C-alpha positions as CSV (number, residue, x, y, z in Angstrom):
1,M,-0.1,-0.1,0.1
2,E,1.3,3.3,-1.1
3,D,2.1,5.7,1.9
4,F,0.3,9.1,0.5
5,T,0.7,12.0,3.1
6,R,-3.4,13.9,3.9
7,R,-2.3,16.7,1.1
8,E,-1.4,14.2,-1.8
9,F,-4.7,12.2,-0.8
10,F,-7.0,14.5,-1.0
11,K,-4.7,15.9,-4.2
12,K,-5.3,12.6,-6.1
13,F,-8.5,11.3,-4.8
14,V,-10.7,14.5,-3.6
15,P,-11.9,16.5,-6.4
16,S,-11.2,20.6,-6.4
17,P,-14.0,22.7,-5.5
18,E,-13.6,24.5,-8.9
19,D,-13.4,20.9,-10.6
20,N,-17.4,19.7,-8.8
21,A,-19.0,23.1,-8.2
22,E,-21.7,23.4,-10.0
23,A,-22.4,26.8,-11.7
24,V,-25.6,27.9,-10.2
25,P,-26.5,31.2,-12.3
26,L,-27.3,33.7,-10.2
27,P,-30.2,36.4,-10.9
28,E,-29.2,39.2,-12.7
29,T,-29.2,42.2,-10.9
30,E,-27.9,45.4,-11.8
31,N,-24.4,45.5,-10.3
32,S,-23.3,41.6,-11.4
33,T,-22.6,40.0,-14.1
34,T,-20.7,37.0,-13.5
35,E,-21.4,33.5,-12.1
36,Q,-20.3,32.7,-8.8
37,P,-19.3,28.4,-8.4
38,I,-20.9,27.0,-5.3
39,L,-19.5,24.2,-3.2
40,S,-22.4,21.6,-3.8
41,R,-23.7,19.2,-1.1
42,R,-22.2,16.2,-2.8
43,S,-18.4,17.5,-2.7
44,F,-18.7,18.8,0.8
45,I,-19.9,14.8,1.9
46,K,-16.6,13.3,-0.4
47,F,-14.5,16.0,1.4
48,L,-15.6,14.7,4.6
49,G,-15.6,10.9,3.7
50,A,-11.8,11.9,2.2
51,M,-11.0,13.4,5.8
52,G,-12.3,10.3,7.6
53,A,-10.3,7.9,5.3
54,S,-7.2,9.5,5.5
55,V,-7.5,9.4,9.0
56,A,-8.3,5.5,9.2
57,L,-5.8,4.7,6.9
58,E,-3.0,6.6,9.2
59,Q,-4.3,4.3,12.4
60,I,-4.3,1.1,10.3
61,G,-0.7,1.8,9.0
62,V,0.4,2.5,12.6
63,K,-1.0,-0.3,14.2
64,T,0.7,-2.2,11.1
65,A,3.8,-1.3,11.8
66,K,3.4,-2.3,15.7
67,A,2.1,-5.7,14.5
68,Q,5.0,-6.4,12.2
69,G,7.6,-5.3,15.4
70,N,6.0,-7.5,17.6
71,E,6.2,-10.7,15.3
72,D,9.9,-10.0,14.7
73,A,10.4,-9.8,18.6
74,E,8.4,-13.0,18.8
75,K,10.3,-14.8,16.4
76,N,13.8,-13.2,17.4
77,P,13.5,-12.9,21.6
78,E,17.5,-13.3,22.4
79,T,18.2,-10.4,20.1
80,E,15.6,-8.0,21.7
81,N,17.0,-9.1,25.0
82,Q,20.2,-8.7,24.2
83,E,20.0,-5.3,22.7
84,S,18.0,-4.1,26.1
85,I,20.5,-5.2,27.9
86,S,23.2,-3.8,26.1
87,Q,21.3,-0.6,26.3
88,E,20.7,-0.7,30.1
89,K,24.5,-1.5,30.2
90,S,25.7,1.8,27.9
91,V,23.4,4.1,30.2
92,T,24.1,2.3,33.6
93,E,27.6,1.6,33.4
94,P,30.5,4.1,32.2
95,K,32.6,2.7,29.8
96,P,36.3,2.7,31.2
97,E,39.1,4.8,29.6
98,T,41.3,2.0,28.3
99,S,39.1,0.2,26.5
100,T,38.9,2.7,23.3
101,K,42.8,2.9,23.5
102,T,44.8,0.1,21.3
103,Q,48.6,-0.1,22.2
104,R,50.6,0.5,19.2
105,P,53.4,-1.8,18.0
106,G,55.5,0.7,18.9
107,E,54.5,0.9,22.6
108,E,54.3,-2.5,22.4
109,Q,58.3,-2.8,21.5
110,E,58.8,-0.1,24.4
111,N,56.6,-2.0,26.9
112,K,59.7,-5.2,26.3
113,E,62.5,-3.3,25.7
114,G,61.5,-1.6,29.2
115,S,60.8,-4.5,31.0
116,Y,64.3,-6.1,29.8
117,M,66.0,-3.3,31.1
118,E,63.9,-4.1,34.1
119,T,65.8,-7.2,34.3
120,V,69.2,-5.6,33.9
121,V,68.6,-3.7,36.8
122,E,67.4,-6.0,39.1
123,Q,70.3,-8.4,38.1
124,S,72.3,-5.6,38.9
125,L,70.8,-5.4,42.5
126,M,70.9,-8.9,42.7
127,M,75.1,-9.1,41.9
128,G,75.7,-6.5,44.9
129,A,73.4,-8.8,47.3
130,K,75.6,-11.9,46.4
131,H,78.5,-9.8,46.8
132,I,77.8,-8.4,50.7
133,A,76.7,-12.4,51.2
134,S,80.0,-13.7,50.0
135,A,82.1,-10.6,52.1
136,I,79.5,-11.7,55.7
137,F,80.7,-15.9,55.0
138,E,84.0,-14.5,54.5
139,K,84.5,-13.2,57.4
140,L,82.8,-15.5,58.8
141,K,85.8,-17.6,56.8
142,I,83.1,-20.0,56.3
143,E,83.7,-22.1,52.8
144,H,82.4,-20.9,50.4
145,G,82.6,-20.4,45.7
146,N,82.7,-22.9,43.2
147,P,85.3,-25.6,43.9
148,L,84.0,-26.9,40.2
149,L,86.7,-24.1,39.0
150,S,90.0,-24.7,40.5
151,D,92.4,-21.9,40.2
152,E,93.8,-23.8,36.8
153,K,90.7,-23.8,34.9
154,I,90.2,-20.3,36.1
155,I,93.3,-19.5,34.4
156,E,92.6,-21.6,31.3
157,Y,89.5,-19.8,31.0
158,L,90.7,-16.6,31.1
159,R,93.9,-16.3,29.6
160,D,94.4,-18.9,27.5
161,K,90.6,-19.2,26.4
162,P,89.0,-16.3,26.6
163,I,86.5,-16.5,24.0
164,S,85.5,-20.4,24.4
165,G,85.2,-19.5,28.1
166,L,82.7,-16.7,27.8
167,L,80.8,-18.8,25.2
168,E,80.6,-21.6,27.8
169,A,80.0,-20.2,30.7
170,G,77.9,-16.9,29.5
171,V,76.1,-18.4,26.7
172,L,75.7,-22.3,26.4
173,G,75.8,-22.3,30.8
174,P,72.8,-20.0,31.3
175,I,70.8,-22.1,28.0
176,I,71.0,-25.4,29.7
177,E,70.6,-24.8,33.0
178,E,67.4,-22.4,33.0
179,A,66.2,-25.3,30.8
180,L,66.6,-27.7,33.3
181,F,66.0,-26.1,36.5
182,R,63.9,-23.7,36.1
183,A,61.3,-23.9,32.1
184,L,61.5,-27.8,33.1
185,P,60.0,-27.9,36.6
186,S,57.9,-24.4,35.6
187,G,56.4,-26.2,33.0
188,F,54.7,-28.5,35.1
189,I,52.7,-25.9,36.7
190,D,49.2,-25.3,35.3
191,K,50.0,-22.4,32.8
192,N,46.7,-19.7,33.8
193,D,48.7,-20.6,37.4
194,K,50.6,-17.1,37.8
195,R,51.5,-17.6,41.6
196,S,55.3,-17.9,42.3
197,R,55.1,-21.2,43.8
198,W,58.3,-21.6,45.9
199,E,57.3,-24.8,47.2
200,I,58.7,-25.8,43.8
201,G,61.2,-23.0,43.0
202,I,63.1,-23.5,46.6
203,P,63.9,-27.2,46.2
204,T,65.1,-26.9,42.7
205,S,67.1,-23.6,43.3
206,L,68.8,-25.8,46.5
207,L,69.3,-28.6,43.6
208,F,70.9,-25.8,41.2
209,A,73.6,-25.2,44.2
210,L,74.3,-28.4,45.4
211,V,75.0,-29.0,41.4
212,H,77.4,-26.4,41.7
213,N,79.1,-27.6,44.9
214,L,79.8,-31.0,43.5
215,K,84.0,-31.3,43.1
216,K,85.6,-34.0,41.1
217,E,88.9,-35.9,42.9
218,E,92.2,-36.7,41.8
219,S,91.0,-40.3,41.3
220,G,87.5,-39.3,39.2
221,E,84.8,-39.4,42.0
222,L,82.5,-36.5,42.4
223,Q,82.1,-35.5,45.8
224,F,80.5,-32.6,47.8
225,A,82.7,-30.1,48.6
226,K,82.9,-28.7,52.1
227,S,81.5,-25.4,51.3
228,V,78.2,-23.3,51.3
229,P,76.8,-22.5,47.9
230,I,75.1,-19.1,48.8
231,S,75.8,-17.4,45.7
232,Q,74.1,-20.3,43.3
233,F,71.3,-20.2,45.5
234,M,70.6,-16.8,45.9
235,G,70.8,-17.0,42.0
236,G,68.6,-19.6,41.5
237,L,66.2,-18.4,43.9
238,F,66.2,-14.9,41.7
239,Y,66.4,-17.1,38.5
240,W,62.9,-18.8,39.7
241,Y,61.5,-15.5,40.3
242,L,62.3,-14.2,37.0
243,M,60.8,-17.5,35.2
244,R,57.4,-17.2,36.7
245,E,57.2,-13.6,36.6
246,K,58.7,-12.2,32.8
247,G,59.3,-16.0,31.5
248,Y,62.6,-18.0,30.2
249,S,64.1,-15.6,28.2
250,H,64.5,-12.9,31.5
251,A,66.1,-16.2,33.3
252,T,68.4,-17.1,30.5
253,M,69.6,-13.2,30.4
254,A,70.1,-12.4,34.2
255,H,71.9,-15.7,34.6
256,S,74.1,-15.0,31.4
257,M,75.1,-11.8,32.7
258,N,75.9,-13.2,35.9
259,N,78.5,-15.0,34.3
260,A,79.6,-13.1,31.5
261,I,80.1,-9.8,32.9
262,P,82.8,-11.1,35.5
263,L,84.6,-13.8,33.3
264,S,84.8,-10.3,31.1
265,I,86.2,-7.9,33.6
266,G,88.9,-11.3,34.8
267,I,89.9,-11.5,30.8
268,L,91.2,-7.6,30.8
269,L,92.8,-8.4,34.4
270,F,94.7,-10.9,32.9
271,K,96.0,-8.8,30.6
272,A,96.6,-6.0,32.5
273,Y,97.6,-7.6,36.2
274,P,100.7,-10.4,36.6
275,E,99.0,-13.6,36.9
276,G,98.6,-14.2,40.8
277,K,97.5,-10.3,41.3
278,A,94.7,-11.0,38.4
279,L,93.5,-14.5,39.7
280,K,93.4,-12.3,43.4
281,I,91.1,-10.2,42.3
282,T,88.8,-12.1,39.9
283,R,88.1,-14.5,42.8
284,K,86.9,-11.1,44.5
285,I,84.6,-9.9,41.9
286,L,83.2,-13.2,41.5
287,G,82.5,-13.6,45.1
288,W,84.6,-16.6,45.9
289,N,86.8,-16.6,49.3
290,E,90.9,-17.2,48.3
291,R,92.4,-20.6,48.4
292,R,94.2,-20.8,51.3
């Protein structure tokens, strides 16, 4: 059905008074010589009927639209409920400011770099804390350090094979040890569990320290040295924290820093000082007590 306005309806279906007016001859008078059209009774009745029909059609159109909307709502009641719920939420709950913001790739890269820089600072503080612990053990005359590396082994690493020593202790060692002592135990924990889980981290850190405390005797047997691996135990706890909080790459990077920085300084010392003095300073840097 075409949707006409009242004016269009009247224009199309209702004749104008000029078309339907009957020319009634006026009595001739002295002052008037023209005929004036007058609206007939039939035309007036048509006019009233047209008005009533237009009002009726308008009401029928409104009712038809409402009925169509109700039928659509009955077909999809879930959609209507969802729209009403979403409208209520949009009115009652203010949208958070961060919901409209999207993180750009540059910002993600900046956050990632900032996170690694934070790990570098934390590792530097941990190295300082381990030196303080080693100094305390030194004052108490408690044997500590890494018995695996004898004076001869240190000299071989720093003087004769500096590149291979850095690769072994600063790259390969951290990658393998972090995979065994941090990533593997952490892999058995539910990936949705974001807790530090120290009930697993402390035993694995203790095992990590004891492995560094193994000493090979001249007979070829492996024995535990009579020393406290305080530096390795503190490092193991810190690497476990990084593994749980930031991931494997952060733990490996910190472990690599812990090994590579002192060894690099030791290589420069062996270039600048005599062997005995360089060895003594290197042991101080590594946090190991002197051989007596």
